[in-house]
N, C-alpha and C positions, 0 to 999 in steps of 0.2 A: 187672367186674374180669377181666382176661385173665391167666391163670396158665400159664406154660410150665415144666413139670418138666424138669430138666436131662437126664434120660434120654430125653425125648421131643423135645428140641431138634433141629431139622433142619440138616444140613450144607449149606454153600453154597460155591461157588467164587468166589474173588476174583482178578480179573486181575492179572498181574504180581506175584504172590506166590510165594515159593519155600519149600519145606519148612515149610508152614503149613497147619493145619487149622482150619476156622472153623465155628461153630454160630450159627444165628440164634436169639436168646433172645426177642426181641420184634420185632414189625413184619411188614409184608407179609402180614398175615392179618386176617380179619374179627374185629372186637372188640378189636384191638390199638391201639397208639398211632397217631394220625392224622397227626402231623407229623415223626416220626423213627422210626428203627429201632435196635436194639441187637444187636450181635454179640459173640461171644467168640472170640478168636483165640489159638491155641496155636502159637507159633513154636518149632520144633525148634532145637537148637544149630546155628548157622550159617545159619538161616533168615532170611528178610526179605521186604521189599516195596519196589518202586520201584528207582530214583528215578522218580517220576512225580507227576502232580497230578490233581485233579479239581475241577470248579467248586463243589463242596459243601464247606462247613466240616466238620470232624470233631473229636471229642474222644476221646483215648486215656486209659485208666486202667489202669495196670499192676497186676495182682493178685498175680503171683508171678514170680520171676526178675527179669531186667533186660533192657531193650532200649535200643539207641541210636537216637535220632531225629535225623536230620540234615536241615537246611534250608539254603538259601543264606546265611541270617543266623546260624545257630547249630548246634551239635551238643551234645546233652545225653544223659546216661544216666538213664533213669527206672527206679526200683525200685518195690517194693511200695507201693501206694496213691499213688504219684506220678502226676500227670496233665499233659496238655498239650492245647492247642487249636491245630489247624492250620487257618488261614483257607482259604477257597476259592481255588483256582488257585495255591496255594503248592506248589512242588516239595518233596517230602519223601522220605526214604529211612528205612526201619525195618530194624534188624539185631539179631539175637540173637548177641552175641559170646561168650556164656557156654557152659558145658557142661550147663546145665539147661534144661528147657523153660520158656519165658517165656509167661505168659498175660496177656492184656489185654482189657478191654472196649473196644468201639468204638461210639460213638454218633454217628449221622449223620442229617441230614434225608433224606427220600425224594428220588430224582432227579425232575426236573420231568416226565419221561415215564412215571413209574411210576403204575399204577392206584391209586386210593385204597384203603386197607385194607378198607373196607366192601365194595368190589366184588371184591376178590381172593379167591382160594381158599386154604385153609390148606395145601394140598399142593403148590402150584406152586413151581417152582425159579426163583431169581433170580440174576443176577450182580451183585455189589456191588463197588465200587471203594473200598477202605479207604484 
């Protein structure tokens, strides 16, 4: 079992994100999940990500606040415990239009070029495209 205490979760930088702070809860470490990683994103009011895409699918689960997710096909507002799946290569934009911090879980597979978690070190820094 791999346990990550919230107070020990490591921050990471996500490209093309604005006014957002992220913590890696699981993944990219020995003993963690082998096929995916889990991040926690805090979007400040007015913060967001994109528009951009990545070849990897992703799942967003909003825990607190609200975020607008916009794709070429739809625009939705997700609130607490709402979730969505963004397919690989789909352009998406994330925006916190509210006055509160919006917090969401991000679940993604590892990039094809990432070392396996068994071989990676717990202290290394990764860039993740959410």
